[in-house]
C-alpha positions, 0 to 999 in steps of 0.5 A, spaced: 432 768 508 431 771 515 437 774 517 443 773 511 450 776 514 456 776 510 463 777 512 468 779 506 475 777 508 479 780 501 484 784 505 485 779 511 492 777 510 494 773 516 489 766 517 488 760 520 491 756 514 487 749 516 479 753 516 474 748 519 468 746 515 462 751 515 457 749 519 451 747 516 443 744 518 445 736 519 441 731 515 434 733 518 430 726 521 422 726 521 416 721 521 411 721 517 403 721 519 397 719 515 390 718 517 387 711 515 380 713 513 383 718 508 388 714 505 387 706 502 392 702 504 395 701 497 394 704 491 397 705 484 396 713 481 398 715 474 403 721 473 402 723 466 401 716 461 409 713 462 410 714 469 406 711 476 406 712 483 405 707 488 403 708 496 403 703 500 400 704 508 404 698 511 410 700 515 409 707 517 407 709 509 411 710 503 411 712 496 415 710 490 416 711 483 415 706 476 415 708 470 409 704 466 414 699 462 417 697 467 413 696 473 417 690 477 424 693 477 427 697 482 422 704 483 427 711 480 425 714 486 422 712 493 421 714 500 423 711 507 417 707 510 415 711 516 420 717 514 418 724 513 420 726 506 418 733 505 421 737 512 424 744 512 427 749 516 428 757 518 436 759 520 440 765 519 446 764 514 452 767 514 456 767 507 464 768 508 467 771 501 474 772 499 476 773 493 471 769 488 472 763 494 466 763 498 464 760 505 456 758 506 454 757 513 448 755 517 448 759 525 443 759 529 436 754 528 429 758 529 425 753 526 425 746 524 419 742 521 421 735 521 414 731 521 410 731 515 403 728 514 400 726 508 393 729 509 391 728 501 393 724 495 390 727 488 390 725 482 388 732 477 386 730 469 384 737 467 386 744 468 379 745 470 379 740 476 386 743 479 382 750 480 375 746 483 381 742 487 384 749 489 377 752 490 375 747 494 382 745 499 385 752 499 382 758 502 384 764 497 391 766 496 394 759 500 395 755 494 403 756 493 404 754 484 404 759 479 398 757 475 399 759 469 408 758 470 407 752 472 401 748 468 403 751 462 404 745 456 404 740 462 401 732 460 395 730 465 394 726 469 399 730 474 399 728 482 398 733 487 401 730 495 398 735 501 399 735 507 403 739 513 410 739 517 410 739 524 415 742 527 418 741 535 422 744 539 429 745 538 434 743 543 441 747 543 439 751 538 447 755 536 451 750 533 456 746 535 463 745 532 462 739 529 456 742 526 451 738 529 445 740 533 440 736 537 433 736 536 428 734 542 421 733 539 417 734 545 411 738 545 409 741 537 410 748 536 408 749 530 406 747 523 406 749 516 401 747 509 406 744 504 405 741 497 408 736 492 406 736 485 410 731 480 408 731 472 410 727 467 416 731 463 417 726 457 418 719 457 423 718 460 423 724 466 417 726 471 417 732 475 416 734 481 415 741 486 415 742 492 412 748 496 411 751 503 407 755 506 408 760 512 410 758 518 403 757 523 403 758 530 397 759 532 393 753 529 388 747 531 385 741 528 387 742 520 393 739 523 393 732 523 399 727 527 399 720 529 401 717 535 407 710 533 409 705 538 417 702 538 415 697 533 415 702 528 407 701 526 403 707 526 396 708 527 392 715 524 388 719 529 386 726 529 389 730 534 386 737 537 392 742 538 392 747 543 394 754 542 402 755 541 403 761 546 406 768 544 411 768 549 414 761 547 415 765 540 419 770 542 426 767 538 422 768 532 419 774 532 425 777 533 427 775 526 422 780 523 425 786 527 428 791 522 436 789 524 441 795 522 447 795 518 453 793 522 461 794 519 466 792 523 471 797 524 477 792 522 480 794 515 482 787 515 475 784 514 469 787 514 462 784 516 456 786 514 449 784 517 442 784 512 435 784 515 432 779 509 424 778 508 419 780 513 414 776 511 415 769 515 417 764 510 421 758 511 429 758 508 430 751 508 426 745 504 429 738 505 426 733 501 429 726 502 428 719 500 431 712 499 438 709 498 441 702 498 449 702 501 452 700 495 449 706 491 455 709 487 453 716 486 456 720 480 456 727 477 455 733 481 458 737 475 466 738 474 468 735 480 476 734 481 477 730 488 472 724 487 468 720 482 463 717 488 460 721 493 456 716 497 458 717 504 459 725 503 455 732 502 456 735 496 455 743 496 453 746 490 455 753 489 459 756 483 466 758 486 473 758 485 477 751 485 483 753 491 489 752 490 491 746 493 484 743 494 488 740 500 493 738 497 500 739 503 503 743 503 500 748 499 493 749 501 496 750 508 500 756 505 495 758 501 490 759 506 496 763 510 496 768 506 488 769 503 483 767 507 480 760 504 484 761 498 486 754 498 479 752 497 478 744 499 475 737 496 468 740 495 470 747 490 469 747 483 468 752 479 462 749 474 458 744 480 452 742 477 445 739 482 444 732 478 447 726 479 446 719 477 447 713 480 449 706 480 443 703 480 440 707 474 437 713 478 438 719 477 435 726 478 437 734 478 434 740 480 432 746 476 432 753 479 439 756 481 438 757 489 444 754 493 443 746 494 448 741 499 446 734 497 447 730 503 449 722 501 452 721 509 447 716 511 446 709 508 440 707 506 438 715 504 439 721 501 437 728 502 437 734 499 437 741 502 435 747 499 436 755 501 429 757 498 422 755 501 420 751 494 424 746 490 422 743 484 427 738 478 426 732 475 427 724 477 429 720 470 428 714 467 434 710 463 437 703 463 443 705 463 449 711 463 448 713 457 441 713 456 440 717 463 446 722 460 441 723 453 435 725 458 439 729 461 442 733 456 436 733 451 432 736 457 438 742 459 441 743 452 447 740 448 454 743 446 453 745 438 459 741 433 466 744 434 469 747 428 474 742 425 480 747 425 481 747 433 480 739 433 486 738 428 492 739 431 495 742 436 493 750 440 499 753 442 499 758 448 504 763 447 505 769 450 511 775 448 510 779 442 509 778 435 518 776 435 517 771 440 510 768 437 513 767 429 520 764 432 516 758 436 512 757 430 519 756 426 522 752 430 515 747 430 515 748 423 522 744 423 520 739 428 513 738 423 508 739 429 501 740 426 499 746 429 492 749 430 491 755 432 495 760 437 492 762 443 496 768 445 494 770 452 493 777 452 487 780 455 483 783 450 484 791 449 488 791 456 494 792 451 494 794 444 495 786 441 495 789 433 503 793 437 504 787 440 503 782 434 504 785 428 502 781 422 498 775 426 491 777 426 488 775 421 492 774 416 495 769 410 502 769 410 507 763 408 501 759 406 499 759 414 492 760 415 493 766 423 488 767 427 488 771 433 485 769 439 484 773 447 483 773 454 475 776 455 471 777 462 465 780 465 470 785 470 473 790 468 479 795 472 479 802 473 483 804 466 489 809 470 491 801 474 493 798 466 498 801 462 498 801 454 490 801 454 487 802 448 479 803 451 477 804 457 472 800 458 471 800 465 469 808 463 464 805 458 461 801 461 460 805 468 457 811 464 452 806 460 450 803 467 451 796 465 454 794 472 453 790 478 451 794 483 454 795 492 448 796 496 449 804 495 447 804 488 455 805 485 459 800 482 460 794 486 468 793 485 470 786 486 476 783 488 480 780 484 487 778 485 492 784 486 486 789 483 479 791 483 474 789 477 467 792 476 464 786 473 458 786 467 450 786 470 448 781 465 441 782 467 441 789 464 438 789 457 443 794 454 449 789 456 449 784 451 449 789 445 455 793 449 459 787 449 457 784 443 460 789 439 466 789 443 467 782 440 465 784 433 471 789 433 476 784 436 473 779 430 473 784 425 482 784 427 482 776 425 481 773 432 476 767 431 476 764 438 478 767 445 478 764 453 472 766 456 475 767 463 472 767 470 464 768 472 465 766 477 465 771 483 459 774 482 458 777 490 452 774 494 450 782 496 450 785 490 445 789 486 442 786 480 438 790 474 432 785 475 433 785 482 432 777 483 437 774 488 443 774 489 444 768 492 440 765 486 444 769 480 451 767 483 450 760 481 445 763 474 451 768 472 455 763 468 450 760 464 449 768 462 456 768 461 456 763 456 450 765 453 452 771 451 458 769 448 454 763 444 449 769 442 455 773 438 458 767 436 451 765 432 449 772 430 456 772 426 455 766 422 448 768 420 452 774 418 457 771 413 455 769 406 458 766 400 464 762 400 466 766 407 460 763 410 462 755 408 469 757 410 471 752 415 477 756 417 472 762 418 467 758 424 468 762 431 470 758 438 470 760 445 471 756 451 470 758 459 471 755 464 465 757 470 458 754 468 452 751 472 446 745 471 444 748 462 452 751 461 453 745 455 447 749 452 450 755 451 457 754 452 462 751 446 468 748 450 470 748 457 477 747 460 478 745 467 481 751 470 487 752 474 491 746 476 498 746 480 504 744 476 504 737 480 503 730 481 498 731 486 490 728 487 486 734 489 490 739 484 494 736 480 494 732 474 490 727 477 485 732 479 485 734 471 482 727 469 477 726 475 475 733 473 475 731 466 470 724 467 466 727 473 464 733 468 463 729 462 457 724 466 454 731 467 453 733 460 460 737 459 461 734 453 467 738 450 473 738 456 480 739 457 486 741 462 492 746 460 498 742 458 502 741 464 498 745 470 498 752 470 499 753 477 507 755 479 509 757 486 515 760 488 515 762 496 522 762 500 520 754 503 514 752 498 515 751 490 511 748 485 515 749 478 514 745 472 517 738 471 520 736 465 517 729 467 511 732 468 510 736 462 511 730 458 506 725 462 501 731 462 502 731 453 501 724 453 494 725 458 492 732 453 493 728 447 487 723 449 482 729 450 478 734 445 484 739 444 491 739 446 492 746 448 498 748 452 499 754 457 506 757 460 503 756 466 502 763 472 510 763 472 512 761 465 520 761 467 519 757 472 516 752 468 519 746 463 515 748 457 514 744 450 519 749 447 525 748 452 529 743 449 530 739 443 527 733 447 520 737 450 520 739 442 520 732 440 516 729 445 510 734 443 511 733 436 511 726 437 504 727 441 501 733 437 501 727 432 498 722 435 493 727 437 492 728 430 492 721 429 484 720 431 481 726 429 477 722 425 474 719 430 475 724 434 469 727 429 465 722 430 464 724 438 464 730 436 457 730 432 455 724 437 456 729 444 452 734 439 446 730 438 446 725 443 450 729 449 455 723 450 462 725 453 468 725 449 472 722 454 469 717 459 469 714 465 468 706 465 461 707 469 458 710 462 459 703 457 460 698 464 455 699 470 455 692 472 462 692 472 464 693 480 471 693 479 469 699 475 466 703 480 472 703 484 476 707 478 477 714 479 483 717 475 486 711 473 483 710 466 478 713 461 475 711 455 475 715 448 469 713 446 467 706 446 473 704 442 480 706 445 483 705 452 487 710 456 492 709 462 495 714 463 502 715 468 500 720 473 506 719 478 513 721 478 517 716 476 513 711 475 515 706 468 509 702 469 501 702 469 496 697 471 490 697 466 483 694 468 480 690 462 472 690 465 467 685 464 461 687 459 461 686 451 465 680 448 471 684 446 479 684 447 483 691 447 490 691 443 496 695 445 498 699 440 505 699 441 508 693 442 500 689 438 499 685 444 491 683 445 489 682 452 482 678 451 481 676 458 476 681 461 476 682 470 483 683 470 489 687 471 495 687 467 502 691 468 503 694 463 511 698 461 509 704 460 516 708 459 515 716 457 513 716 450 509 710 450 504 710 455 499 705 455 493 706 450 489 700 448 484 700 441 479 694 441 481 689 437 478 686 431 476 680 433 471 684 438 467 686 432 460 682 430 460 681 423 459 687 419 460 691 425 465 697 422 472 697 424 471 705 426 479 706 428 482 702 422 485 708 419 489 710 425 491 705 429 491 698 424 488 692 427 494 687 428 495 680 429 498 679 436 506 680 437 506 684 430 509 690 430 505 697 428 506 698 420 512 703 417 507 708 417 504 708 424 511 707 426 512 715 424 507 717 428 508 713 434 516 712 434 520 718 437 526 716 433 523 716 426 521 721 422 515 724 425 509 726 420 505 732 418 506 737 414 507 742 419 501 747 417 498 752 422 490 752 421 489 758 426 491 762 431 488 762 438 487 768 443 486 768 451 478 771 453 477 773 460 470 774 464 474 780 466 477 786 462 482 790 464 
């Protein structure tokens, strides 16, 4: 980056409650030029054995990629006729940072190369041919690929497209408040070489790489251009470009002058300007290609406000999700007291540079650079990457399921979850041994199936052996008790925490495994009410040190933990690896998951005999921060800190959207806190968890991967599952409902591990041709293919509209009444009072002969109008005695990526 400024606003306590969206580089439009003498009018070029690229010169020239098995189907990727698909820019960037929240801004634009020439399209059949091509076409040192890395294991033939990107003068280089700038295409000012490489990665993936040379301000006949008329017809011709006078480049040369670090005197705000690389390199690459106006875009990781992103700019940057995320009045209050703490619709713990569309197109970026997917134009997509190169993959698939399989086959899939954690409720508690035992006994009275107790204590921040005497790793009263604790990648100074067992901050500091600031000292990162030192996960000694902590924890009876945080790596940190902290920021949560997962596998490999085979001995951890490859390393995810509200962007509805969007992005195992987490008790703004919200959230989460409670950040303000007889009875009822479909959940967990398909699924996954399905967001979802869930997500509502999709011939049976719905493509009003959410299972008549009825053992195939049999009434009807022996299979303790 040429100029990079960081503004730290951790300690700014009075802020604009309505912060504007960060200014950003606008959608860059440019023209594609080519020489008709060097390129044919139409030609097919092979990419590996299974793909081909088509070039057509009409209408200004365009490219498209097809799978050879479907040459007549719409392409999986194509450019727009006559329009540039590679462009570049040089801009100044500012990052505003405040306690895990980040806003990336583009300020001055110094150079834009928005026009593109195509000089050559070359098929390379052997590595030796590539070496000859490089020697023939490119001067020594000018080619942009790392030959050993980029061509290792490559499937020939590959395709190389080369040419130039050209710039015009920038008019009004300062951004307007609207976040746009105007480009005047009078006079060519500079150019740079580009290389685009396509290669086959697998039978259903094409890899692409775009690399840029350095800007050239004194060039002549090597650059090609063309004229164009108003009808859009282009005729290539060679044009000599005169020498560009250096006096016109004063604004650019100034970027390479040393810039001193400037620190503001204000105690509320720190500003730092960092001089970037002195070499003249672009810091923005734009990759542009076609879309359709009706095309829906899904994915982008765990997103909480939207399922379809057509028409939006989607930033891909790991950070705090925010408090409110646009819901009012809480977002106003959060922004007022802490800079941008409210977040917005795009802020998320776990984004991913991946999408799939309703037209069965899919693409993802490799690497970790900050990127923005601009989907605001009806006919095109532009990915803006903050760097000077980009690589990724284009996927082929005939259905959403195939695309997810392809994607997760490349990035990795989670292991199967231990059976004990998906067998009953995971009970979140705090307050010491007596409190836990009292609730434990009470749950037994109500016959609640309990998988684990999750003790909300920070590992080693307190002596949990004293707080929870007799719980960790003990067998007694025919119950297995496993302790789970909170762990994290950050550590505060010991004097800030009483009752400490170990001074982990000093241990990590002495071992030199904390991230550093610009002065080489441990970087103290503001985190809520205290500062922490974060582990440098790129240091080779960090892993062994942290695993020793985990081993001690497991030896004390812990069988699982919450690996919290991971989203707050400062973008000006100094890492052992020396890598760019902007890119490392997105990679950090993956490293955090990897180190936890490595311990799980290493511990498992050390078990012997019956201990190794004992399913109760299996370990599990869950986390909230993530990036593209996190599903490979993480075992289980949770959605972070939703508000205890009914609202859309950060309440119970957002928990459903996050569940489904992450599922389409490879996060097969995800869940939310029952009842939400974040309560607010301001004088004029109060968010307290109501009993109704708690009961409805229980109903919702009974149909997710894990059924886990949380007392929230302010337990005394919230209704809890143990608050009264009604809440306990409802909790018991839906813990048993959750237990009832365990057999099917086990099948789905196995399928997720082998294919990457999520447990909870948006209807688009199995009904992509139903147009109405694309309009659904939090309204309803599938469990696998057999259960349809239509949750009640609004206060006071006692009915819902259930939509029965158009697709395979099937009928849906209401589990409470036995009513069967056979009509497709219509909505029905379903009564859903508290205790009776609208749940449907596929009716027996939907099955072809010989297709097994997967869910017979839980939901019985009933004839229309008949009641549930007595044994199922015992599960589903609260007035009757509930099933379950009340056995507790484990205790679960919370874990953090920031330890105290």
